[in-house]
C-alpha positions in Angstrom: -5.4 -48.2 -35.6 -3.3 -47.2 -38.6 -1.8 -49.8 -40.8 1.8 -49.0 -41.6 3.9 -50.4 -44.4 5.6 -52.8 -42.0 2.2 -54.1 -40.8 2.4 -52.6 -37.2 -0.3 -50.4 -35.6 0.6 -46.9 -34.2 -1.4 -45.7 -31.2 -2.1 -42.1 -30.2 -0.9 -40.5 -26.9 -2.7 -41.2 -23.7 -5.5 -39.0 -22.6 -3.6 -38.0 -19.5 -0.8 -36.6 -21.7 -3.3 -34.4 -23.4 -5.4 -33.3 -20.4 -2.6 -33.1 -17.9 -1.2 -29.7 -19.0 -4.7 -28.1 -18.9 -5.3 -29.4 -15.4 -1.9 -28.1 -14.3 -2.7 -24.6 -15.8 -6.0 -24.5 -14.0 -4.4 -25.3 -10.7 -1.8 -22.6 -11.2 -4.5 -20.1 -12.2 -6.6 -21.0 -9.2 -3.8 -20.5 -6.7 -2.4 -17.4 -8.3 -5.5 -15.6 -9.5 -8.8 -17.0 -8.4 -8.2 -17.8 -4.7 -6.5 -14.4 -3.8 -9.4 -12.5 -5.5 -11.9 -14.5 -3.5 -10.1 -13.7 -0.2 -9.9 -10.0 -1.1 -13.7 -9.9 -1.9 -14.5 -11.7 1.4 -12.3 -9.2 3.4 -14.0 -6.2 1.6 -17.5 -7.6 2.3 -16.6 -8.1 6.0 -15.3 -4.6 6.2 -18.5 -3.2 4.6 -20.7 -5.1 7.1 -18.6 -3.9 10.0 -19.0 -0.2 9.2 -20.8 1.8 12.0 -21.6 5.4 12.9 -18.5 7.4 13.7 -16.1 5.4 11.5 -13.8 7.5 9.4 -13.8 6.2 5.8 -12.5 6.9 2.3 -14.8 6.4 -0.7 -13.8 4.9 -4.0 -13.6 8.5 -5.4 -11.1 9.6 -2.7 -13.5 11.6 -0.5 -12.7 11.4 3.2 -15.5 11.7 5.8 -17.1 10.4 9.0 -20.2 8.2 8.9 -23.1 9.9 10.6 -25.9 7.6 9.4 -25.7 4.1 7.9 -28.3 1.6 6.7 -28.2 -1.6 4.7 -27.3 0.1 1.4 -26.8 3.9 2.2 -24.1 5.7 4.1 -24.3 9.4 5.0 -20.8 11.0 5.4 -20.0 14.2 7.2 -17.3 15.9 5.3 -17.0 19.1 7.3 -19.1 20.9 10.0 -21.9 21.6 7.5 -21.7 19.2 4.5 -23.3 15.8 4.6 -23.1 13.6 1.5 -25.1 10.4 0.8 -23.3 7.4 -0.8 -23.9 3.8 -1.6 -22.5 1.7 1.2 -20.5 -0.2 -1.5 -18.7 3.0 -2.6 -16.7 3.0 0.6 -13.1 2.0 -0.3 -11.7 1.5 3.2 -12.0 2.6 6.8 -9.3 4.8 8.2 -7.8 3.9 11.6 -8.4 6.6 14.2 -5.8 7.7 16.8 -7.4 5.5 19.5 -7.4 2.4 17.2 -3.7 2.9 16.1 -2.5 3.1 19.8 -4.0 -0.2 20.8 
């Protein structure tokens, strides 16, 4: 490639030496960042699909309530004896275990 004063050619590094560190970084990022986030998203979607009438839930904003009506994209929560609030189904953060569920 390059002619040196001694008349010998000097070659560049192999392509594996250049690409190898990038592949290794991608593998590390995949197992430390991407894969756990995908698992978390899948678990959340499963929880949202499993919601049903009577479940006690907490919204993203911290509101505690019981589901009285639920459709594909809307959840109506009963907060006290009188107050019912309508939320997006996706705004439910998590379901709260009831006394009967925690004993099993």
